[in-house]
N, C-alpha and C positions, 0 to 999 in steps of 0.2 A: 340196277338194272333190269332185274327181274321183276320187280313189283311195277315198273312201268309197262311191262309187256303183258302182264297180267291183267292190270286196269285198262289196257287198250283193246285186249281181246274180249274182257268184261263189257267194254262200252260198245264194241262192234256186235257182239250178241243181244246186248240190250236193243240196239237199233235194228236187227233182222228179226227179232223173235215176233213182235207184234204183226208183222207183214206176214209171217208164215205160219202163224197160229190163227185158223179160222174156227170159230166153235159153232155149235148147232145154231145159235141165234142168229149170227152172222150169215151162215148158209142161206137160214130162210130168208133174212133181208135181201139177200141178192137174189133170191128166186121171186121174191114178191116185185121186186124192181122189174125183173125179167117179164113177169106176167103182166104186170100193168093194168090196160083197162078191164082184163078180164076178171079181176078180182077188185069190184069196187066195195065201198063200204056197205051199201045197201044190198048187195050179193057177195057176200065173202067167199073166198076159197079157203079149202082146207089145207095145211102144210105139214108134211111129215119129212123128217130129215133122219139118215142113217149113216153114219161113217163107214166109209169102205176104204181101209188103208189109209192113204192121206188125203182122200177126197171125201167129199159129202153127196150123197143122193138124195136130194129134196123131190119128192112127189108131190105136186101140185093138182089136188082135184078141184076142177071148176065148178061152179055152181050151174043150176039147170038152166039160167037166163043166158050163160055164155055158151051152152052146148046148144041151145035152140038154133043158133046161127050155123049155116051150112060150113063155114070155114073154120069153125071152133072144135077141138076135140074135148073128150071128157076129161082126161089127165095129161098131164107132162110129167117127165122126170128129168130134172136138170143135175148135171155131172158137176160139181163145182170143186175146183183144185184148192190147193191150201193157200193160195193167194187170194183167194175172193173172184177169180174169173172162171166164167163159164166153160168148160172144156168138152161139153158133150150134151146132149139132148135128146129124148126118148119122146116121141108123140104118142098118147095113147089112141083108143077108138074114136 
């Protein structure tokens, strides 16, 4: 009976671990999707990710072409939770 419980617990952890474990590359991918059209191939953005506790703070520096539009800022910081959802956003200048 003890082995069955251990196997069940291990299976539950194996299913939960990938959803809760977001790495640097995954956090940057979330930020790329959110930035969308501002970061095109011909005018790429710069992404810098930093772990802050269980969250990732991804700074996106937009290219000059995106900044030229009045509605666009020069950078944004996306705060991404451990499950890959954006939980906050800070706009730059």
